[in-house]
C-alpha positions in Angstrom: 12.1 4.9 -22.2 8.3 5.2 -22.8 7.0 5.1 -26.3 3.7 6.4 -27.4 1.7 5.1 -30.4 -0.7 7.8 -31.7 -3.6 6.7 -33.7 -5.1 8.5 -36.7 -7.6 10.5 -34.6 -4.7 12.4 -33.1 -2.9 15.1 -35.2 0.6 14.5 -36.4 1.4 17.8 -34.9 1.1 16.2 -31.5 3.8 13.7 -32.4 6.1 16.6 -33.3 5.3 18.4 -30.1 5.9 15.3 -28.0 9.3 14.8 -29.6 10.0 18.4 -28.7 9.3 17.4 -25.1 11.8 14.5 -25.4 9.1 11.8 -25.7 9.4 9.1 -28.3 6.2 8.8 -30.3 5.1 7.3 -33.6 1.9 8.2 -35.5 0.0 5.4 -37.0 -0.7 7.5 -40.1 3.0 7.8 -40.8 3.7 4.1 -40.3 2.7 0.8 -41.8 -0.3 1.0 -39.4 -2.1 3.7 -41.5 -4.9 1.4 -42.4 -5.0 -0.7 -39.2 -8.2 -1.0 -37.3 -8.5 -0.4 -33.5 -7.7 -4.0 -32.6 -4.6 -4.1 -34.7 -3.4 -0.8 -33.2 -3.8 -2.1 -29.7 -2.0 -5.3 -30.7 0.8 -3.3 -32.1 1.0 -1.2 -28.9 1.2 -4.5 -26.9 3.9 -5.9 -29.1 6.0 -2.7 -28.9 5.1 -1.9 -25.2 3.7 1.5 -26.2 1.0 3.5 -24.6 -1.7 4.1 -27.1 -3.0 7.7 -27.5 -6.4 8.2 -29.2 -9.7 10.1 -29.3 -11.5 6.9 -30.4 -13.3 6.3 -27.1 -15.9 3.9 -28.4 -13.6 1.3 -30.0 -10.8 1.5 -27.5 -13.0 1.4 -24.3 -14.7 -1.7 -25.7 -11.3 -3.3 -26.6 -9.8 -2.5 -23.2 -12.8 -4.1 -21.5 -12.6 -7.2 -23.8 -8.8 -7.5 -23.2 -9.3 -7.2 -19.4 -12.1 -9.8 -19.4 -9.9 -12.2 -21.4 -7.0 -11.6 -19.0 -4.9 -9.9 -21.6 -2.5 -7.2 -20.4 -1.9 -4.0 -22.4 0.4 -1.0 -21.7 -2.5 1.4 -21.4 -4.7 3.7 -23.4 -4.6 7.5 -23.1 -7.7 9.4 -24.4 -7.5 13.0 -25.5 -10.5 15.2 -25.3 -12.7 15.7 -28.4 -11.7 19.4 -28.6 -8.1 19.0 -27.6 -5.7 21.7 -26.5 -3.0 22.9 -28.9 -0.4 20.2 -29.5 2.3 21.8 -27.4 -0.1 22.1 -24.4 -1.2 18.5 -24.8 2.4 17.3 -25.1 3.4 19.2 -21.9 0.4 17.6 -20.0 1.4 14.2 -21.3 5.1 14.7 -20.3 4.0 15.8 -16.8 1.8 12.7 -16.4 4.6 10.5 -17.7 7.1 12.0 -15.2 4.6 11.5 -12.4 4.5 7.8 -13.0 1.3 7.7 -15.0 2.3 4.7 -17.1 2.5 2.4 -14.1 -1.1 3.4 -13.2 -2.3 3.2 -16.8 -1.3 -0.5 -17.3 -4.4 -2.4 -18.3 -6.6 0.7 -18.0 -7.6 3.9 -19.8 -6.4 7.3 -18.7 -8.0 10.6 -19.8 -6.2 13.8 -20.7 -8.3 16.5 -18.9 -6.7 19.7 -20.0 -4.7 21.6 -17.4 -5.7 19.0 -14.7 -3.6 16.4 -16.4 -4.5 12.8 -16.9 -7.1 11.0 -14.9 -9.9 8.5 -15.4 -13.3 10.2 -15.8 -15.3 10.1 -12.6 -12.7 7.7 -11.0 -13.5 4.9 -13.5 -11.0 3.2 -15.7 
């Protein structure tokens, strides 16, 4: 079972929509992680083997690169667009990506939710 950890940049409504799609998700704002910084959130995702879902591109792209450079593995980071689709649409796109095996490809990388096109790295980069 795949777990998702949603950070505070993602609406709680997405967690509800994901659960409606049968996907287990927790929202940092509803957990003890409410005040955690980006590094602590990624560490928590690693401890719990959760994919991290965020809109915080700056902090998490830097952290992903630092972790890769240090040889540290992480389950993957999924970026939502700045102007996201409605939660139900985003949840359906995430579900489709999960069912297509996306988490195996996301390990130690960043994936981008690109609306109806699903999840893919921007310009082929990760």
